[in-house]
C-alpha positions as CSV (number, residue, x, y, z in Angstrom):
1,X,-17.5,-35.6,15.1
2,X,-21.1,-36.4,14.2
3,X,-23.8,-38.0,16.3
4,X,-25.8,-40.7,14.7
5,X,-28.9,-39.2,12.9
6,X,-27.6,-35.6,13.5
7,X,-26.5,-34.0,10.3
8,X,-23.3,-31.8,10.3
9,X,-23.7,-28.1,9.6
10,X,-21.0,-25.4,9.5
11,X,-21.2,-22.7,12.1
12,X,-21.5,-20.1,9.4
13,X,-24.7,-21.8,8.3
14,X,-26.2,-21.9,11.8
15,X,-25.7,-18.2,12.6
16,X,-24.8,-14.8,11.4
17,X,-21.6,-13.4,12.9
18,X,-21.7,-10.0,14.6
19,X,-18.7,-7.9,15.6
20,X,-18.5,-5.6,18.7
21,X,-16.4,-2.7,19.7
22,X,-15.2,-0.3,22.5
23,X,-16.7,3.2,22.9
24,X,-14.1,6.0,23.2
25,X,-12.7,6.0,26.8
26,X,-12.3,9.8,26.3
27,X,-16.0,10.4,26.1
28,X,-17.4,10.2,29.6
29,X,-21.0,10.2,28.3
30,X,-20.3,6.7,26.8
31,X,-19.6,5.1,30.1
32,X,-21.2,4.4,33.6
33,X,-24.5,3.6,32.0
34,X,-26.9,0.7,32.4
35,X,-25.8,-1.6,29.7
36,X,-23.3,-4.4,30.6
37,X,-20.3,-4.3,28.3
38,X,-18.7,-7.8,27.8
39,X,-15.0,-8.3,27.3
40,X,-12.9,-11.5,27.4
41,X,-12.6,-11.4,31.2
42,X,-16.3,-11.9,31.8
43,X,-16.3,-14.8,29.3
44,X,-14.8,-17.1,31.8
45,X,-18.3,-17.7,33.1
46,X,-20.8,-19.7,31.0
47,X,-23.7,-17.3,31.5
48,X,-23.5,-13.5,31.4
49,X,-25.7,-11.8,33.9
50,X,-23.7,-8.6,34.5
51,X,-20.3,-7.0,34.0
52,X,-18.1,-4.6,35.9
53,X,-18.0,-2.1,33.1
54,X,-21.2,-0.6,31.7
55,X,-21.9,1.7,28.9
56,X,-24.7,4.1,27.9
57,X,-27.0,3.7,24.9
58,X,-25.0,6.5,23.2
59,X,-21.9,4.6,23.8
60,X,-23.4,1.4,22.3
61,X,-24.5,3.3,19.2
62,X,-21.1,5.0,18.7
63,X,-18.6,2.3,19.4
64,X,-20.1,-1.1,20.3
65,X,-23.1,-3.3,19.5
66,X,-26.2,-4.4,21.4
67,X,-27.4,-8.0,21.4
68,X,-30.4,-9.4,23.2
69,X,-30.7,-12.0,26.0
70,X,-29.9,-15.6,24.9
71,X,-27.2,-14.5,22.4
72,X,-24.1,-16.7,22.2
73,X,-20.8,-14.9,22.5
74,X,-17.3,-16.3,21.8
75,X,-13.7,-14.9,22.3
76,X,-12.0,-14.7,18.9
77,X,-8.9,-12.8,19.9
78,X,-6.7,-12.5,23.0
79,X,-4.3,-14.2,25.4
80,X,-7.0,-16.5,26.7
81,X,-7.1,-18.3,23.3
82,X,-3.7,-19.8,24.1
83,X,-5.3,-21.9,26.8
84,X,-9.0,-22.1,26.0
85,X,-11.9,-21.2,23.7
86,X,-14.3,-19.1,25.9
87,X,-18.0,-19.3,24.9
88,X,-21.0,-17.9,26.9
89,X,-24.6,-17.0,26.5
90,X,-26.2,-13.7,27.6
91,X,-28.9,-13.6,30.1
92,X,-29.9,-10.0,29.4
93,X,-29.3,-7.4,26.7
94,X,-25.5,-6.6,26.6
95,X,-22.9,-4.9,24.5
96,X,-19.5,-6.5,23.7
97,X,-16.0,-5.5,22.6
98,X,-14.0,-6.2,19.5
99,X,-12.3,-9.3,20.9
100,X,-15.6,-11.2,20.7
101,X,-18.1,-12.4,18.1
102,X,-21.8,-12.8,18.7
103,X,-23.8,-15.4,16.9
104,X,-27.3,-14.4,15.6
105,X,-28.9,-17.8,15.2
106,X,-30.9,-18.9,12.2
107,X,-34.6,-19.6,12.8
108,X,-34.0,-23.4,12.9
109,X,-31.2,-23.2,15.4
110,X,-31.8,-22.7,19.1
111,X,-29.3,-20.4,20.7
112,X,-28.9,-22.5,23.9
113,X,-28.3,-25.6,21.7
114,X,-25.7,-23.7,19.8
115,X,-24.0,-22.7,23.1
116,X,-23.8,-26.3,24.2
117,X,-22.6,-27.4,20.8
118,X,-19.8,-24.9,20.8
119,X,-18.9,-25.6,24.5
120,X,-18.6,-29.4,23.7
121,X,-16.2,-28.6,20.9
122,X,-14.2,-25.9,22.6
123,X,-10.9,-27.8,22.7
124,X,-11.0,-28.5,19.0
125,X,-11.9,-24.9,18.2
126,X,-9.1,-23.6,20.4
127,X,-6.6,-25.5,18.4
128,X,-7.7,-23.6,15.3
129,X,-6.4,-20.3,16.7
130,X,-3.4,-18.8,15.1
131,X,-0.7,-16.3,16.3
132,X,-1.6,-12.6,16.4
133,X,0.4,-9.6,17.4
134,X,2.1,-9.3,20.8
135,X,1.8,-13.0,21.5
136,X,-1.9,-13.1,21.5
137,X,-4.0,-15.7,19.5
138,X,-6.9,-15.1,17.1
139,X,-9.6,-17.1,15.4
140,X,-10.1,-16.1,11.8
141,X,-13.8,-15.6,10.9
142,X,-13.6,-18.0,7.9
143,X,-12.0,-20.7,10.0
144,X,-14.6,-20.3,12.8
145,X,-17.4,-20.3,10.2
146,X,-16.2,-23.6,8.7
147,X,-16.4,-25.5,12.0
148,X,-18.8,-28.3,11.7
149,X,-21.4,-29.1,14.4
150,X,-24.0,-31.8,14.7
151,X,-27.3,-30.1,14.5
152,X,-30.6,-32.1,14.7
153,X,-34.1,-30.8,14.0
154,X,-35.3,-27.9,16.2
155,X,-37.6,-30.1,18.4
156,X,-34.6,-32.4,19.2
157,X,-32.4,-29.4,20.0
158,X,-35.0,-28.1,22.5
159,X,-35.3,-31.5,24.2
160,X,-31.5,-31.7,24.4
161,X,-31.3,-28.3,26.0
162,X,-34.0,-29.1,28.5
163,X,-31.9,-32.1,29.8
164,X,-28.5,-30.2,29.8
165,X,-29.9,-27.0,31.3
166,X,-31.5,-28.9,34.2
167,X,-28.1,-30.1,35.3
168,X,-26.7,-26.6,34.8
169,X,-29.5,-25.1,37.0
170,X,-28.7,-27.6,39.7
171,X,-25.0,-26.8,39.6
172,X,-25.8,-23.1,39.7
173,X,-28.1,-23.5,42.7
174,X,-25.5,-25.4,44.5
175,X,-22.9,-22.8,43.8
176,X,-25.2,-20.1,45.1
177,X,-25.7,-22.1,48.3
178,X,-21.9,-22.5,48.7
179,X,-21.4,-18.8,48.2
180,X,-24.1,-18.0,50.9
181,X,-22.4,-20.4,53.3
182,X,-19.0,-18.9,52.6
183,X,-20.3,-15.4,53.3
184,X,-21.8,-16.6,56.5
185,X,-18.4,-18.1,57.5
186,X,-16.6,-14.8,56.7
187,X,-19.1,-12.9,58.9
188,X,-18.5,-15.3,61.8
189,X,-14.8,-15.0,61.3
190,X,-14.9,-11.3,61.4
191,X,-17.2,-11.3,64.5
192,X,-15.0,-13.8,66.4
193,X,-11.4,-12.9,65.4
194,X,-11.5,-9.3,64.3
195,X,-14.2,-7.8,66.5
196,X,-13.5,-10.4,69.2
197,X,-17.2,-10.9,69.8
198,X,-16.8,-14.7,70.1
199,X,-19.0,-16.9,72.3
200,X,-18.3,-15.9,75.9
201,X,-16.4,-12.7,75.1
202,X,-18.4,-10.8,77.6
203,X,-16.7,-12.7,80.4
204,X,-13.1,-12.7,78.9
205,X,-10.4,-10.2,79.6
206,X,-8.4,-8.6,76.8
207,X,-4.7,-8.9,77.6
208,X,-2.1,-7.2,75.3
209,X,-4.8,-6.8,72.6
210,X,-5.8,-10.5,72.6
211,X,-8.3,-12.5,74.7
212,X,-6.9,-14.0,77.9
213,X,-5.7,-17.5,77.2
214,X,-5.1,-17.0,73.5
215,X,-1.6,-17.2,72.0
216,X,0.3,-15.5,69.2
217,X,2.1,-18.0,67.0
218,X,4.1,-17.9,63.8
219,X,2.5,-19.7,60.8
220,X,5.5,-22.0,60.7
221,X,4.6,-23.3,64.1
222,X,1.1,-24.4,63.2
223,X,1.4,-25.4,59.5
224,X,3.6,-26.5,56.7
225,X,4.0,-24.4,53.6
226,X,4.4,-26.2,50.3
227,X,5.3,-25.1,46.8
228,X,4.5,-26.7,43.5
229,X,5.8,-27.3,40.0
230,X,5.1,-28.0,36.4
231,X,6.1,-31.1,34.4
232,X,7.8,-30.5,31.1
233,X,5.2,-29.8,28.5
234,X,7.6,-31.2,25.9
235,X,7.1,-34.7,27.4
236,X,3.7,-36.1,26.4
237,X,4.0,-39.0,28.8
238,X,3.8,-36.5,31.7
239,X,0.3,-35.3,30.5
240,X,-1.5,-37.7,28.1
241,X,-4.3,-39.6,29.9
242,X,-3.1,-38.2,33.2
243,X,-5.5,-38.7,36.2
244,X,-3.8,-36.6,39.0
245,X,-5.5,-33.3,39.7
246,X,-3.0,-30.5,38.9
247,X,-4.2,-27.1,40.0
248,X,-3.1,-23.8,38.4
249,X,-4.1,-20.2,39.6
250,X,-6.5,-20.0,36.7
251,X,-8.5,-22.9,38.3
252,X,-8.8,-20.8,41.4
253,X,-9.5,-17.4,39.9
254,X,-12.1,-18.8,37.6
255,X,-13.8,-20.7,40.4
256,X,-16.7,-18.8,42.0
257,X,-16.5,-20.4,45.4
258,X,-13.8,-21.6,47.8
259,X,-14.5,-25.3,47.2
260,X,-12.5,-26.4,44.2
261,X,-14.2,-29.4,42.6
262,X,-11.7,-30.1,39.8
263,X,-8.9,-28.8,37.7
264,X,-8.6,-28.1,34.0
265,X,-5.5,-30.2,33.5
266,X,-4.3,-33.5,34.8
267,X,-0.8,-35.0,35.0
268,X,0.5,-38.6,35.1
269,X,2.5,-40.3,37.9
270,X,5.6,-39.8,35.7
271,X,4.9,-36.1,35.5
272,X,4.6,-35.9,39.2
273,X,7.8,-37.8,39.9
274,X,9.7,-35.7,37.4
275,X,8.8,-32.3,38.6
276,X,8.8,-30.3,41.7
277,X,5.0,-30.7,42.1
278,X,4.0,-32.4,45.3
279,X,1.0,-34.4,46.3
280,X,-1.1,-32.5,48.9
281,X,-3.5,-34.2,51.2
282,X,-7.3,-33.4,51.3
283,X,-8.2,-30.3,53.3
284,X,-5.1,-28.5,52.2
285,X,-5.6,-24.8,51.8
286,X,-4.4,-23.6,48.4
287,X,-3.2,-20.0,48.1
288,X,-2.1,-18.4,44.9
289,X,1.3,-16.7,45.3
290,X,2.1,-15.4,41.8
291,X,0.4,-13.1,39.3
292,X,-3.1,-13.3,40.9
293,X,-2.1,-13.1,44.6
294,X,-4.1,-14.2,47.6
295,X,-6.9,-16.3,46.0
296,X,-7.8,-19.4,48.0
297,X,-9.2,-22.9,47.3
298,X,-10.1,-25.9,49.5
299,X,-9.9,-29.4,48.2
300,X,-11.5,-32.7,49.4
301,X,-9.0,-35.0,47.7
302,X,-5.3,-35.3,47.0
303,X,-4.0,-32.8,44.5
304,X,-0.9,-31.1,43.4
305,X,-0.3,-27.6,42.0
306,X,2.0,-25.6,39.8
307,X,4.6,-23.2,41.1
308,X,2.1,-20.4,41.4
309,X,1.0,-21.6,44.9
310,X,1.9,-21.6,48.6
311,X,-0.2,-24.4,49.9
312,X,-0.9,-24.6,53.7
313,X,-1.1,-27.9,55.5
314,X,-2.0,-27.6,59.2
315,X,0.1,-29.7,61.6
316,X,-2.7,-30.6,63.9
317,X,-5.9,-32.5,62.9
318,X,-8.2,-30.2,64.8
319,X,-7.0,-27.3,62.6
320,X,-8.1,-29.0,59.4
321,X,-11.1,-27.4,57.6
322,X,-13.5,-30.3,58.4
323,X,-12.9,-29.8,62.1
324,X,-13.6,-26.1,62.2
């Protein structure tokens, strides 16, 4: 797809492809250094600031590759390619493993612009992946290099990036605010309900390990637990042009805050009626119950989920999240 006035260029003509690697795990001197080492897992985020695993300079020289800040990375092999094409941009110098490719941009291509161009075409690129060993997917280098992108002149690229990044910065600032509020809420919960230092605790007796006047109740007495389901993926009418938010555990685990704003996939009314998925009211507490256990999300609209959830709907209005 081209944009009027923007010529198409192949990705291979926009950047040089660089391969990464994994330093030997048997060499302790290669690990626990100061250099973030990126694998497919960290690529679920759009911008790479840090990673759980770090390597040393010796490890980078022996088995990986260093790239500077503002380098575009993409996943070219792995399980994630079955569902999505992951692309991100580094915000500091990093190393990366063999499941990724780095793109060293040509002088007339801005790295941030290339990131947005690839991100916009991620669905198309994912469909180019082929089967690899053990059920994983891979993107052949020549296939990826042949992907065409609309690339204007450098000055237009920079103006485009300025607009797009302003929205991304606003989103990131809001997410940070949400994270701070969530942490404050966790601290309040711990103070009140774990340490029992709730307002007025100084004048409340503890009886049988709970404050006087409090009650112990079973979850089933205060809320309803609801499962989910998946419409048949062989029936296009259950998916195509769907508008019903259908949440999977991946939506929760890749979300960096409790507030879930959207889902990757949508289903149709027919898909909802012909599956065990159930519509859940706003302020339902979503909890993953398979694979990635115990991740939570809160929604402000009606949604449904797949079978990887136990969703919690409080019976009483004053137990809903907006009332707490």
